[in-house]
C-alpha positions as CSV (number, residue, x, y, z in Angstrom):
1,M,0.0,0.0,0.0
2,D,1.3,3.4,-0.9
3,T,0.5,5.5,2.1
4,L,2.7,7.9,4.1
5,V,3.3,6.0,7.3
6,D,4.1,8.3,10.1
7,G,7.1,6.4,11.4
8,P,7.0,3.0,13.2
9,A,3.9,2.0,15.0
10,R,3.8,3.3,18.5
11,V,1.8,2.8,21.7
12,Q,-1.0,5.0,22.9
13,T,-3.0,4.7,26.1
14,A,-6.8,4.8,25.6
15,R,-9.4,3.9,28.2
16,G,-6.8,2.2,30.5
17,V,-5.1,0.0,27.9
18,T,-2.0,0.5,25.9
19,H,-2.8,0.1,22.2
20,F,-0.4,-0.5,19.4
21,V,-1.2,2.2,16.9
22,Q,-0.1,3.0,13.3
23,R,-0.9,6.4,11.8
24,H,-0.8,7.2,8.1
25,N,-0.9,10.6,6.4
26,S,-1.0,12.7,9.6
27,S,0.3,15.7,7.7
28,L,-3.1,15.7,5.9
29,R,-5.0,16.6,9.1
30,K,-7.0,19.7,8.5
31,P,-10.1,21.3,10.1
32,G,-13.2,19.7,8.7
33,K,-11.3,17.0,6.8
34,P,-12.4,13.4,7.6
35,H,-10.1,11.2,9.6
36,V,-10.3,7.4,9.1
37,V,-10.2,5.0,12.0
38,W,-9.8,1.3,11.1
39,G,-10.3,-1.8,13.4
40,H,-9.3,-5.4,12.7
41,G,-11.3,-8.6,13.2
42,L,-11.6,-10.7,16.4
43,G,-8.5,-12.6,17.2
44,G,-6.5,-10.6,14.6
45,H,-4.3,-7.5,14.5
46,M,-3.0,-5.0,12.1
47,K,-0.5,-7.4,10.5
48,N,-3.3,-10.0,10.0
49,D,-5.3,-7.4,8.0
50,E,-2.3,-6.9,5.8
51,I,-1.6,-10.6,5.3
52,A,-5.3,-11.4,4.6
53,R,-5.4,-8.4,2.2
54,L,-8.3,-6.8,4.1
55,W,-6.4,-3.6,4.0
56,D,-5.6,-3.5,0.2
57,F,-8.7,-1.7,-0.8
58,W,-7.2,1.6,0.5
59,A,-4.7,1.5,-2.3
60,Q,-7.5,1.6,-4.9
61,G,-8.3,5.0,-6.3
62,G,-5.7,6.8,-4.2
63,A,-7.8,6.9,-1.0
64,A,-4.8,5.7,1.0
65,T,-2.8,8.8,0.2
66,S,-5.6,11.4,0.5
67,V,-6.8,11.1,4.1
68,P,-5.3,10.7,7.6
69,I,-5.7,7.1,8.9
70,T,-5.4,5.6,12.3
71,R,-5.1,1.8,12.6
72,F,-4.7,-0.1,15.9
73,D,-4.5,-3.4,17.6
74,N,-7.6,-3.8,19.7
75,R,-7.1,-4.5,23.4
76,G,-6.0,-8.1,24.0
77,H,-5.0,-8.4,20.4
78,G,-1.6,-8.1,18.6
79,Q,0.8,-6.0,20.5
80,S,-1.8,-4.1,22.6
81,S,-2.1,-4.9,26.3
82,D,-4.7,-7.2,27.6
83,D,-7.8,-6.4,29.6
84,T,-9.7,-8.5,32.1
85,D,-13.0,-6.6,31.8
86,W,-14.8,-8.6,29.1
87,T,-17.4,-5.8,28.6
88,N,-14.6,-3.9,26.8
89,F,-14.6,-6.6,24.1
90,T,-18.1,-5.8,22.9
91,W,-18.8,-3.7,19.8
92,E,-19.6,-0.8,22.2
93,G,-16.2,-1.3,23.8
94,V,-14.4,-1.4,20.4
95,S,-16.3,1.7,19.4
96,K,-15.2,3.6,22.6
97,D,-11.6,2.7,21.9
98,M,-12.0,3.9,18.3
99,Q,-13.3,7.2,19.6
100,A,-10.6,7.6,22.2
101,L,-7.7,6.8,19.8
102,A,-9.2,9.2,17.1
103,D,-9.8,12.0,19.6
104,A,-6.0,12.2,20.2
105,E,-5.6,13.0,16.5
106,L,-8.7,14.9,15.4
107,V,-8.5,18.5,14.2
108,D,-11.4,20.8,15.1
109,G,-14.4,20.1,13.0
110,A,-13.1,16.8,11.6
111,R,-15.6,13.9,11.4
112,L,-14.7,10.3,11.4
113,V,-14.8,7.7,8.7
114,V,-15.0,4.5,10.7
115,G,-14.5,1.0,9.5
116,G,-13.1,-2.3,9.9
117,A,-13.2,-6.0,9.3
118,S,-15.5,-8.3,11.3
119,M,-15.2,-7.1,14.9
120,G,-13.8,-3.8,13.7
121,A,-16.8,-3.4,11.4
122,G,-19.1,-4.2,14.4
123,G,-17.4,-1.5,16.5
124,A,-17.6,1.0,13.6
125,L,-21.3,0.3,13.1
126,W,-21.9,0.8,16.8
127,L,-20.1,4.1,16.8
128,A,-22.0,5.3,13.7
129,A,-25.3,4.2,15.1
130,T,-24.8,5.8,18.6
131,H,-22.8,8.9,17.6
132,P,-24.0,9.8,14.0
133,E,-22.9,13.4,14.6
134,R,-19.2,12.2,14.8
135,V,-19.3,9.9,11.8
136,A,-19.1,11.1,8.1
137,A,-19.0,7.6,6.6
138,L,-18.9,3.9,7.5
139,I,-16.8,1.2,5.8
140,M,-17.6,-2.4,6.7
141,V,-15.6,-5.4,5.4
142,I,-17.0,-8.9,6.3
143,P,-19.3,-7.4,9.0
144,P,-20.5,-9.8,11.7
145,T,-24.1,-10.7,12.3
146,C,-25.9,-9.1,15.3
147,Y,-25.8,-11.1,18.5
148,E,-29.5,-11.7,18.5
149,T,-29.4,-13.4,15.1
150,R,-26.3,-15.6,15.6
151,V,-28.2,-18.7,16.9
152,S,-30.6,-18.7,14.0
153,R,-27.9,-17.9,11.5
154,A,-25.7,-20.7,12.8
155,A,-28.6,-23.1,12.2
156,Q,-28.9,-21.9,8.6
157,L,-25.2,-22.5,7.9
158,A,-25.1,-25.9,9.5
């Protein structure tokens, strides 16, 4: 992918956990310009998204070089620290981490473009549904089913 990576990935504390964070194109941050926050899938991490090519679509059409992007390893995944409070592993918890990590980088008036694969998509959807004033767009790759539909969906797939 042809993005301007802002140096090596670094750690950032958000909501009591140290997250492994990679920023791209930070020099493009401007008032009112969207800022992308991307979350990976359950059991994965940023490197898995690269290996599985779930991140490649950013290279299409130049989007990867035109907006500031924050990627991160979710709590308990990759190189981020663990958490013993399992309520933080819900879509709501993922969305709160997305918000906290983005807030450290946002310029006044900037709205979020939130997205992710699987669990990251669930967190992004939660954030967009509960804070629409903060979200300019939503990108979901392999989104998970809602918790209430999982049992019936499992029966359909069996």
